[in-house]
C-alpha positions in Angstrom: 18.7 -0.9 21.6 20.1 2.7 21.8 18.1 5.1 19.7 21.3 6.2 17.8 22.1 2.6 16.9 18.6 2.0 15.5 18.7 5.3 13.6 22.1 4.3 12.1 20.7 1.0 10.9 17.6 2.5 9.4 19.7 5.2 7.7 21.7 2.4 6.1 18.5 0.7 4.9 17.3 4.1 3.4 20.6 4.5 1.6 20.2 1.0 0.2 16.7 1.9 -1.1 18.0 5.0 -3.1 21.2 3.4 -4.4 19.3 0.3 -5.5 16.7 2.4 -7.2 19.3 4.6 -9.0 21.2 1.5 -10.1 18.1 0.0 -11.6 17.4 3.2 -13.5 21.0 3.4 -14.8 20.8 -0.3 -15.9 17.5 0.4 -17.8 19.0 3.4 -19.5 22.1 1.4 -20.7 20.0 -1.4 -22.0 17.5 0.8 -23.9 19.8 3.7 -24.7 17.4 6.1 -22.9 15.1 6.3 -19.9 12.5 3.6 -19.4 9.5 6.0 -19.5 10.8 8.2 -16.8 11.4 6.3 -13.6 9.5 3.2 -14.6 12.7 1.2 -14.5 12.8 1.8 -10.7 9.2 0.7 -10.4 9.7 -2.5 -12.3 13.1 -3.4 -10.9 12.1 -4.4 -7.4 14.5 -5.1 -4.5 14.7 -1.5 -3.5 13.2 -2.1 0.0 15.3 -5.2 0.7 17.4 -3.1 3.1 14.4 -2.3 5.2 13.1 -5.9 5.1 16.6 -7.1 6.0 16.7 -4.8 9.0 13.3 -6.0 10.2 14.4 -9.6 9.8 17.6 -8.9 11.8 15.7 -7.3 14.6 13.4 -10.3 14.8 16.4 -12.6 15.0 17.9 -10.5 17.7 14.7 -10.9 19.6 15.1 -14.6 19.5 13.2 -15.6 16.4 14.6 -18.5 14.4 15.7 -17.1 11.0 14.2 -20.2 9.3 10.7 -19.0 10.4 11.1 -15.6 8.6 10.0 -15.7 5.0 10.8 -13.1 2.3 10.1 -13.3 -1.4 9.4 -17.0 -1.2 6.7 -18.8 0.8 5.0 -15.5 1.6 1.5 -16.2 0.3 -1.2 -16.3 3.0 -4.8 -17.4 2.5 -7.5 -14.7 2.3 -11.2 -14.6 2.7 -12.2 -12.5 -0.4 -9.5 -14.0 -2.6 -7.6 -17.3 -2.4 -4.3 -15.9 -1.2 -2.1 -12.8 -1.1 1.7 -12.5 -1.0 3.1 -10.3 1.9 6.5 -8.7 2.0 7.6 -10.4 5.2 5.9 -13.3 7.0 6.8 -15.1 10.3 5.4 -18.6 10.8 6.5 -20.6 13.8 5.4 -24.2 14.2 2.3 -23.6 12.2 1.5 -20.4 14.0 1.2 -17.1 12.0 3.1 -14.7 14.2 3.4 -11.6 11.9 2.8 -10.3 8.4 4.3 -7.1 7.2 3.8 -4.9 4.1 6.9 -2.7 3.2 6.0 -0.2 0.5 7.4 3.0 -1.1 6.4 5.7 -3.5 8.6 7.9 -5.6 7.0 10.4 -7.9 3.5 9.9 -9.6 2.0 10.8 -6.3 -1.5 11.5 -7.7 -1.6 8.3 -9.7 -0.3 5.9 -7.0 -1.7 7.3 -3.7 -5.2 5.7 -4.1 -3.6 2.5 -5.3 -1.4 2.2 -2.2 -4.1 3.1 0.2 -6.7 0.7 -1.3 -4.1 -2.1 -1.4 -3.3 -1.6 2.3 -6.9 -1.5 3.3 -7.7 -4.6 1.3 -4.8 -6.6 2.5 -5.6 -6.1 6.2 -9.4 -6.6 5.7 -8.8 -9.8 3.8 -6.4 -11.3 6.3 -8.3 -10.2 9.4 -11.5 -11.8 8.0 -9.7 -15.0 7.1 -8.3 -15.1 10.6 -11.8 -14.7 12.0 -13.0 -17.6 9.9 -10.3 -19.9 11.2 -7.8 -19.8 8.3 -4.8 -19.7 10.6 -5.9 -21.8 13.5 -4.5 -22.4 16.0 -2.7 -19.0 15.6 -3.5 -16.2 18.0 -4.4 -12.9 16.3 -1.5 -12.3 14.0 0.5 -9.1 14.2 0.1 -6.9 11.1 2.5 -4.1 10.2 2.6 -1.5 7.4 5.6 0.6 6.5 5.6 3.4 3.9 8.7 5.2 2.6 7.6 8.3 0.6 9.8 10.5 -1.5 10.0 14.0 0.1 9.7 16.3 -2.9 7.9 19.6 -3.7 5.0 17.7 -5.3 4.6 15.4 -2.3 4.6 18.3 0.1 2.4 20.7 -1.8 -1.3 21.1 -0.8 -3.7 19.0 -2.9 -7.1 20.0 -4.0 -10.0 17.8 -3.0 -13.0 16.9 -5.2 -16.4 17.4 -3.6 -19.0 17.3 -6.4 -21.8 16.1 -4.1 -20.7 15.9 -0.5 -17.9 17.5 1.6 -14.7 15.5 2.5 -13.5 15.3 6.0 -11.9 18.5 7.2 -8.4 17.0 7.8 -8.0 16.4 4.1 -8.5 20.0 3.1 -5.3 21.4 1.8 -3.4 18.3 2.9 -0.4 17.3 0.8 0.2 13.7 -0.2 2.7 13.4 2.6 0.1 14.6 5.1 -2.5 12.3 3.6 -0.1 9.3 4.0 0.6 10.3 7.6 -3.1 10.5 8.3 -3.7 7.2 6.6 -1.0 5.4 8.6 -2.3 6.8 11.8 -5.8 5.7 11.0 -4.7 2.2 10.1 -3.5 1.7 13.6 -6.3 3.6 15.5 -8.9 1.6 13.6 -6.9 -1.6 14.4 -6.5 -2.6 10.8 -2.8 -2.9 11.5 -1.0 -3.3 14.9 1.7 -0.8 14.0 2.5 1.5 11.1 5.6 3.4 10.1 5.9 6.5 7.9 9.2 7.7 6.6 10.0 10.6 4.3 13.3 10.8 2.3 14.4 12.9 -0.6 16.6 11.6 -3.5 19.7 13.6 -2.7 19.8 13.2 1.1 18.4 9.7 0.9 21.4 8.6 -1.1 23.4 9.4 2.0 21.0 7.7 4.3 19.0 10.8 5.4 15.4 10.4 6.2 12.7 12.1 8.3 9.9 10.9 10.5 7.1 13.5 10.6 5.2 11.7 13.4 6.8 10.1 16.4 3.7 7.9 16.7 4.6 6.5 13.3 8.3 6.3 13.9 10.4 3.3 13.2 11.3 2.7 16.9 7.6 2.4 17.8 7.1 0.1 14.9 9.9 -2.3 15.8 9.2 -2.1 19.5 5.6 -3.4 18.9 6.9 -6.1 16.5 9.7 -7.4 18.7 7.5 -7.3 21.8 5.0 -9.6 20.1 7.9 -11.9 19.1 9.3 -12.0 22.7 5.8 -12.6 24.1 5.3 -15.5 21.8 8.6 -17.1 22.6 7.9 -16.7 26.3 4.5 -18.3 26.1 4.1 -22.0 27.2 
């Protein structure tokens, strides 16, 4: 697929994220007569990343995957090792084989409060599923493809340097003076290099430009094209296997 075409489709998905979020906030304000504790309405409303998940589903179908094998919102729970099960954002199961599991996440505001939650969640999800796979939970599946996508609000607070806490021991050097945006970039890169996920995508978008579909990819290694190329290659390989 031409790069411009893929960028246009991702731009549409980013626009859907912001318009859905703004619509949820407006609906909350009308019902309550005021804001729902700041942007909490957007957090509790859900559906903001449907455009991104829809795009991933479309790209899988275009690669030859049967739409009936792609699960979203329903039938997305997979067994774990440390817990009974966990719901993923997008799951592909073909004839009893777990082909792929994807987490599609976002963060707007509350950077300090939510950064640790998001990173701990991503680490736990991968560790739990990978261990369950090792113990035969998905047999006869080959090693399932895992993907992680994060859309972060590009804002002064997400781009500003953040102090680290070192009461007893020094933190790693790459975290010194790193903003939350930089921390997320490092995190996504490490998820792949440590083989916790097969691919990761990191996207930045601000509220004003994002409403028009504008976004930025600070690392080509974590770009959307690399992400979907890895995903669809796995799909095509599976379909071509005997």
